[in-house]
C-alpha positions in Angstrom: -7.6 21.4 -18.7 -5.9 19.0 -21.0 -5.7 20.6 -24.5 -9.3 21.2 -25.8 -10.9 18.5 -23.6 -13.9 19.4 -21.4 -13.0 17.2 -18.5 -10.0 15.2 -17.3 -11.0 11.8 -16.0 -8.2 9.8 -14.3 -9.2 6.3 -13.4 -7.8 3.8 -10.9 -7.5 0.4 -12.4 -7.9 -2.6 -10.0 -11.4 -2.6 -8.5 -12.5 0.3 -10.7 -12.1 -0.9 -14.3 -11.1 -4.5 -13.7 -12.6 -7.1 -11.3 -9.3 -8.3 -9.8 -10.3 -8.6 -6.2 -10.2 -12.5 -5.9 -6.9 -12.6 -7.7 -5.5 -9.9 -5.5 -6.4 -11.7 -2.3 -4.9 -14.9 -3.7 -1.6 -13.2 -4.5 -1.5 -11.4 -1.2 -1.8 -14.6 0.7 1.1 -16.1 -1.3 3.2 -13.0 -0.6 2.2 -13.1 3.1 4.6 -16.0 3.7 7.5 -14.3 2.0 7.0 -10.9 3.6 5.7 -12.1 6.9 2.3 -10.4 7.2 -1.1 -11.6 8.0 -3.0 -13.8 5.6 -6.6 -12.9 4.5 -9.3 -15.4 5.6 -12.3 -15.5 3.3 -14.6 -15.1 6.3 -13.2 -11.6 7.0 -13.6 -10.1 3.6 -16.6 -8.0 4.6 -14.7 -6.6 7.5 -11.7 -5.7 5.4 -13.9 -3.9 2.9 -15.0 -1.6 5.7 -11.5 -0.6 6.6 -9.8 2.5 5.3 -6.6 1.9 3.2 -4.4 2.7 6.1 -6.4 0.7 8.6 -6.2 -2.3 6.2 -2.4 -2.1 6.1 -2.3 -2.0 9.9 -4.7 -4.9 10.2 -2.6 -7.1 7.9 0.5 -6.1 9.9 2.4 -4.8 6.9 5.2 -2.4 7.7 5.1 0.6 5.4 8.7 0.1 4.3 7.7 -3.3 2.9 4.9 -2.0 0.6 7.1 -1.2 -2.4 8.5 -4.7 -2.5 5.1 -6.3 -2.0 3.6 -4.2 -4.8 6.5 -5.0 -7.2 6.1 -8.8 -6.5 2.3 -8.6 -6.8 2.5 -7.0 -10.2 4.7 -9.8 -11.5 2.5 -12.5 -10.0 -0.7 -11.1 -11.5 0.7 -10.6 -15.0 -0.3 -14.1 -16.2 -3.9 -13.6 -14.8 -4.4 -10.2 -16.5 -5.9 -11.4 -19.8 -8.5 -13.5 -18.0 -9.7 -10.8 -15.6 -13.2 -9.5 -16.3 -14.3 -5.9 -16.6 -17.3 -4.6 -14.6 -20.6 -4.5 -16.5 -21.0 -1.5 -18.8 -17.4 -0.2 -18.3 -16.3 -0.4 -22.0 -19.5 1.3 -23.1 -19.2 4.0 -20.5 -15.6 4.7 -21.3 -16.4 4.9 -25.0 -19.2 7.3 -24.4 -17.0 9.5 -22.2 -14.4 9.5 -25.0 -17.1 10.7 -27.4 -18.0 13.5 -24.9 -14.4 14.7 -25.6 -13.1 13.9 -22.1 -9.4 13.2 -21.6 -9.2 9.7 -20.1 -6.2 8.4 -18.3 -5.2 5.8 -15.7 -3.2 6.0 -12.5 -2.6 2.6 -11.0 -0.7 0.7 -8.3 -0.5 -2.1 -10.9 2.1 -2.0 -13.7 1.4 0.1 -16.8 2.4 -3.0 -18.8 -0.3 -5.1 -17.1 -2.9 -2.4 -17.6 -2.1 -1.9 -21.3 -2.3 -5.7 -21.8 -5.8 -5.8 -20.3 -7.0 -2.7 -22.2 -5.9 -4.3 -25.5 -7.9 -7.4 -24.6 -11.0 -5.3 -24.4 -10.0 -3.2 -27.4 -10.2 0.1 -25.4 -6.5 1.1 -25.2 -7.1 3.8 -27.8 -9.6 5.5 -25.5 -6.9 6.5 -23.0 -4.4 9.4 -23.4 -2.0 8.0 -20.8 -1.2 5.3 -18.2 0.8 6.1 -15.1 1.9 3.7 -12.3 3.0 4.4 -8.8 5.3 2.2 -6.7 4.3 3.6 -3.3 0.9 2.4 -2.0 0.2 5.8 -0.6 2.0 7.8 -3.4 -0.8 8.6 -5.7 -0.8 12.3 -4.7 2.6 12.9 -6.1 1.8 11.2 -9.4 -1.5 13.0 -9.7 0.3 16.3 -9.4 2.8 15.2 -12.0 0.0 14.2 -14.4 -1.7 17.5 -13.9 1.4 19.5 -14.6 2.5 17.4 -17.6 -0.9 17.6 -19.2 -1.7 21.2 -18.1 -4.9 20.2 -16.4 -7.3 22.6 -14.7 -7.9 21.1 -11.2 -11.6 22.2 -11.2 -12.2 20.1 -14.3 -10.1 17.1 -13.2 -11.5 14.0 -11.5 -9.8 10.9 -9.9 -12.1 7.9 -10.0 -11.3 5.0 -7.7 -12.7 2.3 -5.4 -10.6 2.9 -2.2 -10.4 5.5 0.4 -6.7 6.2 -0.5 -8.0 7.3 -4.0 -10.3 9.8 -2.4 -7.5 11.0 -0.1 -5.1 11.5 -3.0 -7.7 13.5 -4.9 -8.4 15.7 -1.9 -4.7 16.4 -1.3 -4.4 17.5 -4.9 -7.5 19.7 -4.7 -9.2 17.9 -7.5 -12.6 16.2 -7.7 -13.1 12.6 -6.5 -15.6 10.0 -7.7 -15.7 7.0 -5.4 -17.1 3.8 -7.0 -18.9 1.3 -4.8 -18.4 -1.8 -6.8 -14.7 -2.3 -6.0 -12.7 -3.1 -2.8 -14.0 -0.6 -0.2 -17.6 -0.7 1.0 -19.9 2.2 0.1 -20.2 3.1 3.8 -16.5 3.7 4.3 -16.2 5.5 1.0 -18.9 7.9 2.0 -17.1 8.6 5.3 -14.0 9.6 3.3 -16.1 12.4 1.8 -15.6 12.1 -2.0 -17.2 14.7 -4.2 -19.4 12.1 -5.8 -20.4 8.4 -5.3 -21.0 6.2 -8.3 -23.0 3.0 -7.5 -22.8 1.8 -11.1 -20.4 2.6 -14.0 -23.3 4.5 -15.7 -23.4 6.8 -12.7 -20.0 8.2 -13.8 -21.6 9.1 -17.2 -24.5 10.7 -15.4 -22.2 12.8 -13.3 -20.3 14.1 -16.3 -23.3 14.7 -18.4 -25.0 16.7 -15.6 -21.9 18.8 -15.1 -21.7 19.4 -18.9 -25.2 21.0 -18.7 -23.9 23.1 -15.8 -25.8 21.6 -13.0 -24.3 23.1 -9.9 -21.8 20.7 -8.4 -23.3 21.0 -4.9 -26.7 20.0 -6.2 -25.1 17.0 -8.0 -23.4 16.0 -4.8 -26.7 16.1 -3.0 -28.2 13.7 -5.5 -25.3 11.2 -5.6 -23.7 11.3 -2.2 -26.3 12.2 0.4 -28.7 9.5 -0.9 -26.0 6.8 -0.3 -25.7 7.5 3.4 
């Protein structure tokens, strides 16, 4: 694991730490004209939340080769909105407590590291994080997670990727690390459960509960029973 830290907790940013959903939809609809893909109608939001990440891209009729360009433009468009974006309730307090528990905290995002750092500074929590990594390929988090683990000498059994989308769970599984799916972001709890994360967090404080219970050596399969099976 990272240096002398107990656990390595790598967070997604949008939808996990920051409430950027409405802004993201707005920017995507602007980009839809430029990149010729389907616009999002407010009436279909619930339907979109129930789609896996790959099914969403297919539904919006976005060719995979266009994703890097769309992500790059979206990062630029959202920069001016970053300071005004809200955090989810209890996130700063939970992150602070995890830091006090001697966890290594980091971020892997599809946003830009510059945007993320700007937002963290606004909430005065930048110092809690050991690193920020960005990925330019919408489905490229697996490669960056492996890079992070190698660079920071992380033990996979003590490493968690925490995110709000099925692609976050998929990336963690492909790297053979633990996944915590959060149900307050983009994807619905139902579709997240079907992606089979190790744990489900219904509130930010659930992340703290998971880590605290693991610290007192509660068997991981017992914790999974408590936090995953009950969500089905």
